[in-house]
N, C-alpha and C positions, 0 to 999 in steps of 0.2 A: 456600605461598599457593596458591590454586586456579588451575590452568591450564584454559581452556575451549577446546572447539572448538565453534565457532559455525558451523551450516550455514544458509545463507540460500538458499532455493529461490525464485528470482524467475521472472518470465515467460519470459525467455530465457536465463537462465543459472543455474548452481550456483555459489554462492560457498562456500568454506571458509575460515575465519578462526581462527587459534589466537591468544588473547588471555591475556596474563599476568596476575598477580595485582593488579598495579598498573594495569591496563586498557591496557597498551601491547600493540599488536599486533605479535606475534612472527613471523608468517608468514601468507601467504594464497595461495589458488589459485582460478581460475575456469574452469569448463567450460561451454561454450555448449550450449544445448539447441535441437535442430531443431523447428520448427513448421511443420506441413503446413496450408496454406490451401485450402479446398475451394469450389467454386464455389456451393455452396448456403449459404455463411456460415459454415461449419464451420472450426474451428481446432483442430488436434489435435496432440498430441505422444505420444511412445512412452515408456510408464513404465518399460520395461527400460532405455532409453537414460538416462532421467533417474537411475535408480538407479545404474547404471554410472558416470554422471557425479558422483553424490554420493561414491561410494567412492573415484574417481580423485582428485577435489579434496581430499577429506579426507586421504587418505593422503599426497599430495604436500605439503599444508600442514604436517601433523605431521612428516614426514621434514625440512622446511626448517626447522621450529622447533627440532628436535633434542631434544625432551624428551617425556616421557609426559604425556598429558592426564588431567584428573581427572574431566571431566563433557563431555557433548555436549549442546548446546542447539540448537533448531531454530526457525526463523523462515520462514513462507512468505506468498506474496501473497494466499492465499484465492481462492475462486471457481472453482478448477479442481477437476473430479470424474472419478471413474472407478469401475468395478466390479471387485472382486476376491474371491478365494476367501479367507475369514476363517481357514480352517484351514492352508493353505499359503502364503497371501500372494500366490499367482499372479495376475497382472492378467487381467481377463476383458474389458477393453476399452481403447481408447485413452484417454489422459487428454483430456477435454473442457476446453479452457482457458476462462479467464474471458472472453476476448474473443470467444468463440464465439457467433454469433447464432441459431443454430438453436432455441433456447427461446424466441424472441419469440413464436411461435404459442401456446406454453403460456400465456404471460403475457396475451395477448388473450383466450384461452378462460377466463381466472380474473379478468378485469377487474372482475367483479362482486364479487370478494372483496377488491379492493385496499384498501378502508377498514378492513375487519376485520384484514387483514394488518398494515397501518400501525400500527393501535391495539395489536395484541398485540406486535409486535416492535420498534416505533419506526423502521421502515424502510419503504421503497416497493418495490412490486412490480417487479422488474426481471430481465430476461433474464441479466444478469451474475452474478446472485446464485446461490447453490448449489442451492436447492430445484427452481426450474424446470429446471435442467440435470439434476438426478437424475431428474425426471420424464421429460424427453425421453429420457434414456439407457434408462430402463426401457421406454419405449414403442416405442423405435427400435433399440435395440442388443442387450440381453440381459435376461433375467429371472433369471440365476444370480447367485449369490454376494451380496455386500453391495454397496451404493452409498454412496459417501462422497467426502469432500474428499481432495485430494492429500495434505494434511497427516496425515490418519488413515492412508493407505496407507504413507507414509514412516515413521511411528511404528510401524506394524505390522511393516516391514521391519526396523527397528532394534530393537525390543523384543518382538514378538510380541503386543503388546497392541492392542486395537481402541479407540482414544482420540482425542479432539480436545480442544483447549484452549477455555477460556471466551470468549476474544476471538474466535477463529475461529468458533465455534459460533454467536455471537450474531449474526453477519452471514449467517447461512445462510437466514433467513426461516422457521426452524422452531423457534426458541427464544423463549420468553416474555421480554419485556424485564424485567419485574418480578421474576421468581423465578430467571431465569437457566438454566431446565431447558427440556428438549425439551416441546413443546406438542402433545398428540395431536390437538387440533383442527386445528392448522396442517398436521400430517402428513397428515391426512385430506383436507383441501383440495387438497393437491398429490398425492393418491392414493398416499402413502407410508405409510399408516397401519400396514401390517403389516411395515415395513422395521425390521430391527434397527439401532438407533442407537448410535453410539459412545458411550464413557463420556465425560462432560465433566470435564476435569481443571483444576485451578487452574494458573495461570501460574508460580507458585513451587512447583509439586509434582514430585517424582520420578516418573516415569511408569513406568520399568522400567530395564532395563540393557541395553547393546549391546556386542558384540564384533566388529563389522563392520570395525573400523579398528585392532584390535590387542587389548590386554587389556581384559576386561570392565569398563566404567565406567558410572556412572548417566546416564540421559537426563533432562534437567530444563531448565527454563526454554524452554517452548514457546510461541510467540506468534505472532500476525499481525505483518507487517512494519511497518506504519504505527504502531500503538502501540508497538512496540519502539523505533523512532526517536523517539517522543514521550518515551520514559524516558530514552534516551541524550541528549536534548536538555534534560533535567532539568526538564521540564514537568510537576512533580508537584502544583502546586496549581490549584484551579478558576480558569478564565480563561486559564491558559497555553496558547499556541498554537505549533504548528510547521507549516510548510509544506514538503512534498516535491515537487520538480521532476523528474519522471521523464517517461514518454511523455505523461503528463497533469500537472496540478498537484493535489496532494491537500492540503486544509487540514484539520488535526486539532486540536480543542480539548478540554482536559481540562474535564469538566464536574463533578468530584468525585463525591460519593456518591449524587446524586440525578438520575435520568434526566429527559429532557424529551420531551413529545410535541407534535406539532402541525406547523407550518411547518418547525421545525428538527427534523431527525431524528438519532438518536443510537443508540449501541450500547455494548456493554461495551468498554472498553480494555483492562482486566486484572482479574484476581481474585487478590489477594495477602493472605495472612494471613487468610483467610475473608471478606474484604471486597472488594466490587467498586467500581471507579472506571469512571465512564461518560465517553464522549467524543462530540463532535459532529463529523460528517464533511461535507466540501464539496469537490466536485471540478470542476475545469476539464478538459474532455475531451481538450484538445490543448495540449502544451507543447513538449517535444523533438520530438514527432510532427510539429508544425507546422514546425519548423525543418528536419526531415528532408525535408518537402515543398519547401521552398526549395531544398535540395540537389538533389532530384529535377528541378526545373524550371530549375535552372542559375543561381539567384540567389546562392546560397551555395556555397562550395567544399566546406566540411565543417562539421559541427556543433560540432566541437571547436576550429574556427578562427572561432567567432562573432565574437569580439571585433575580428578583423582586418577584418571586413566590416560592422560595425555602425556607422552614423552616431550621433553624439552626440545628435541630435534627430530624430525622424521626421518633422519638418514637419507638413504638413497630412494626411499618410497615416495611416489608421486601420485595424487588423486586429481582427477579432472571431473568436476561436477557436470551434471547433464545440462546442457545450455538450451536444447530444443527438443521437441518430440521425436525427431529422427535419431538424434545422437544420444548414446547412453553414456553413463558414467564410465570412467576408465581408471584403473588402479595398475600403476606400473612400478617396476623396481623392486618387487617383492622376491625374496629368497628365503632359504631355510633359516638364516639367522633373524628375519624380520620379526619383531615382536608385536603383540597386539597393541601395545601403547604406541609403537611407532606408526601403526597403520591409522590409529585415532589421530595422532598427530598430522599424518600426511593428509587426512580428510580435512582437518582444520586449516593447515597451510593451503590445501587445494581450494578452499573457499576463498581464503584470503588471496591467493594468486589471481583467482578469477575477478574479483573485486578490483584488484591492482590493475588488471588488464583494461576493464571498463574505465577506470580513472584516468589512465594513459591515453586511451582512445578519445576521451572527451577533452583531452589537452588541459586537464586541471593542474593548479600549482597552489594548493593550499599550504599554510603553515602547520595546521593542525587539522585533522580529519574528525568530524563530528559523527558519532555513530549512536544508534539506539536499537532496542529490540532485545528479546531474551537472551541471545548468545552474548550479549555484551556484559553479562554477568561472570562470563568465563574470562579468567586472566589469560589462558592460552589463547583464545581467539583474538583478544585485544593484542597480545604480544606478536602473534603471526601477522595481524595486519599492520602493525607498526614496522616489524621486521622487512616486510616485503616491499611497503610503500616508501621506506626510510624516512617517515615523518612521524611525529607523535599522534596518538589516537586518544580522543577523549569522549568516553560515554556519557550519554545523558544521565545526569544524577538522579532523576526520578523515574517512577515506574510508569507514568501515563503521558507520554509526550503528545500522542494524538489528542487525548482529551484536553490538555493544556492549550494546544494550537487552537482547537475548536473554541474553547473557553475565552481565548485573546479576541477571537473574531466576534463572539457574542458580546463582549464588553464594547467592542468598537461599534457594533450595531445600535447599543443603547446609549452610548454616549458619543456624539458626532464630533466632539472636540478631542477624543481620544486619538492617539496615534500608535502605530505599530510599534515604534520604538520604545514607547512609554510602557505599553501594556506587556510587552515581551520581557520588560526588566522585572516582572513579577515571577517569571519562571525561575526554577531553581539554578543556582550558580553552576557553572561548568565544573566538571569533576576534574581531578588532577590527571593530565595526559600520561599515557602509557608510552614510553620512549623505546626506539629500536635497540635491540641487543646485537643484532647481527650487523656485520660490516656491510658496506655497499657491494663489495665483491661477492660476499655470501649470498646477498639478495639477488644479484644479478645472475649467479650461477644457478641458484634454485629456480628462478623464473624461466631461464633459458630451458632447463631440463623439463619444466612444467609445460611450457609451449610445445617443445618436442613431442611429449605425451599427448598434448591436446590435439596436435595434427590440424586437421580442418575444422575442429570444433571451437572456432574462436567465437567469444561473445560479441553480440552486437548490441548497440544501444537501440533498445526496442521499447515500445509502450508498454507499461504496466502499471495497472492500478494498485496493487498491492503485493507484498511479499508475505 
């Protein structure tokens, strides 16, 4: 049976997870990544530190598992870029993270091309996307080497190949939505027309081989983190949806084989056995980050102690998370009788209300909402989401859905007779759903108050690589 080492390169940490043939997690290790915040809106990381963290986490997890691995899978958050020498792999710049704001000026300069970009890619022009960051990097840091996403550099470190996967590439603003290939017109718009582009590989493709962690093994099952979680949650059919609660909240919906354009933006979820599946992305900018703010101002002791400080009902207090860079969060309905526990509850229900609005805007009709991420450990968060959507909410029962999804793809790559349906059955069984306690009238009344407080800050279905 295949033993997978799944590497998950997230925004703040590297995780290495060893998964057995039955889908059971045999060992795991995490190494934190240092982020340097600059006064001009820059957010940078050291690529050498990241690579050392990948090797350390992987070797520790393999050692704990006590068995040889058969394949290495890779999942990344997307949106982080750097320059590097394609011959040696030596980094030529810091990693410019997805949260870096310095490409905002590039997007303003290209505003007249926004409709063209949206029509070609299915996405919106955003400084969080790869292409504007690559342009900024070229204009401000170095003209040497190649510029690419962090995933492409990690693959180069592992295999020597200059490659990126279909899901990650589709969110770069440089790939045509219909063909799934690099679009030279888009490259020209961003001033990247002469840049060598990475080879786009399928998500069930063997990219190369790696010996960084021991004996040489294939590297296969490369994907963006959010679609990997969608796979782990068995969202294999059109209309199936998963919500990931991280720093923000990301709603991802399986669209099947046909992309959509217009108000609802989409991208490639995965390319498997030669066919692409598309997905709809929607993001609430603040989820656990809003709770971290409550810790900062002294209303909440710790985010992981959320349930100890969360009132069962927020009362008349309403919280609206920040949806974009221009609109700040809003807290309304506070009076002298409002308690700290009600404010905590209002933030939780405010996050849930924003997700519910995304769900409605997408026209979704699920019997059960699947969710994952750190906040799903909170009974208060799950109850709030169930109350406001008026459907049961089921949290992913394991700790590593992204790693599990990447592991599924690596097994598909090694066994061409395998199917998604068969491989995802190895994932943990769905947890018992949390059911609504509020009546439909209560939910409607609260969401009406929330929308009134939100005013013009309505969430939009936008591209987001990760939450």
